[in-house]
C-alpha positions as CSV (number, residue, x, y, z in Angstrom):
1,X,59.5,41.2,-33.0
2,X,58.4,42.1,-29.5
3,X,60.4,41.0,-26.6
4,X,58.8,39.2,-23.7
5,X,58.2,42.4,-21.8
6,X,56.3,44.2,-24.5
7,X,52.6,43.9,-25.0
8,X,51.4,43.6,-28.6
9,X,47.8,44.1,-29.6
10,X,46.6,41.8,-32.4
11,X,44.0,43.2,-34.9
12,X,41.7,41.5,-37.4
13,X,39.2,42.7,-40.0
14,X,35.6,41.8,-39.7
15,X,32.1,43.0,-40.7
16,X,29.7,44.8,-38.4
17,X,27.1,42.1,-38.6
18,X,29.3,39.0,-38.1
19,X,28.3,37.7,-34.6
20,X,31.4,35.5,-34.2
21,X,34.8,36.5,-32.6
22,X,37.4,36.0,-35.3
23,X,40.1,35.3,-32.6
24,X,38.3,32.6,-30.7
25,X,35.7,31.2,-33.1
26,X,37.4,31.6,-36.4
27,X,35.7,28.6,-38.1
28,X,32.3,30.0,-37.4
29,X,33.4,33.5,-38.2
30,X,34.8,32.4,-41.6
31,X,31.6,30.3,-42.4
32,X,29.4,33.3,-41.7
33,X,31.6,35.6,-43.7
34,X,31.7,33.3,-46.7
35,X,27.9,32.6,-46.5
36,X,27.2,36.3,-46.5
37,X,29.5,36.7,-49.6
38,X,31.9,39.1,-47.9
39,X,35.1,37.0,-48.4
40,X,37.0,39.2,-46.0
41,X,40.2,37.2,-46.0
42,X,40.3,37.5,-49.9
43,X,39.7,41.3,-49.7
44,X,42.6,41.6,-47.2
45,X,44.8,39.4,-49.4
46,X,44.1,41.7,-52.4
47,X,44.9,44.9,-50.4
48,X,47.9,43.8,-48.3
49,X,51.2,44.2,-50.0
50,X,53.1,41.1,-48.7
51,X,55.6,38.7,-50.2
52,X,57.5,35.6,-49.0
53,X,60.7,37.7,-49.2
54,X,59.4,40.0,-46.3
55,X,60.2,39.2,-42.7
56,X,57.3,38.1,-40.5
57,X,57.2,41.5,-38.7
58,X,57.1,43.3,-42.0
59,X,54.3,41.0,-43.3
60,X,52.3,41.7,-40.1
61,X,52.8,45.4,-40.5
62,X,51.7,45.3,-44.1
63,X,48.5,43.4,-43.1
64,X,47.8,45.9,-40.4
65,X,48.2,48.7,-42.9
66,X,45.8,47.0,-45.3
67,X,43.2,46.6,-42.5
68,X,43.5,50.3,-41.7
69,X,43.1,51.1,-45.4
70,X,40.0,49.0,-45.8
71,X,38.4,50.5,-42.7
72,X,39.4,54.0,-43.7
73,X,37.9,53.6,-47.2
74,X,34.9,51.9,-45.8
75,X,32.2,53.3,-48.1
76,X,29.6,50.7,-47.3
77,X,30.2,50.9,-43.5
78,X,30.5,47.1,-43.4
79,X,34.1,46.7,-42.2
80,X,35.6,47.2,-38.8
81,X,38.9,46.6,-37.1
82,X,38.8,44.6,-33.9
83,X,41.5,43.9,-31.4
84,X,41.8,40.8,-29.2
85,X,40.5,42.7,-26.3
86,X,37.6,44.5,-28.1
87,X,36.0,41.5,-29.8
88,X,33.4,40.8,-27.2
89,X,30.5,40.5,-29.6
90,X,27.0,40.0,-28.3
91,X,25.5,36.6,-28.9
92,X,23.4,36.5,-32.0
93,X,19.7,36.1,-31.5
94,X,19.6,33.8,-34.5
95,X,22.6,32.2,-36.1
């Protein structure tokens, strides 16, 4: 775990067309993701190799590795990795 002096960047997986910030507007982000049929959290759950026996830092690392794998194998071009500082998404014209 990071000490108080270390800055840690948080990452999440989203789709290129989801207009909502998954960090600050998760409920809207999740509703849009589900409505569109992407089910991003379920995809991440299938790919991430985590268990209750793992420490929290190890679980976080496994989730980050799964996000990287999904983005790397991104055949459809739908997935992207966003950080807390890079999630400024333009307002949707119509949501």
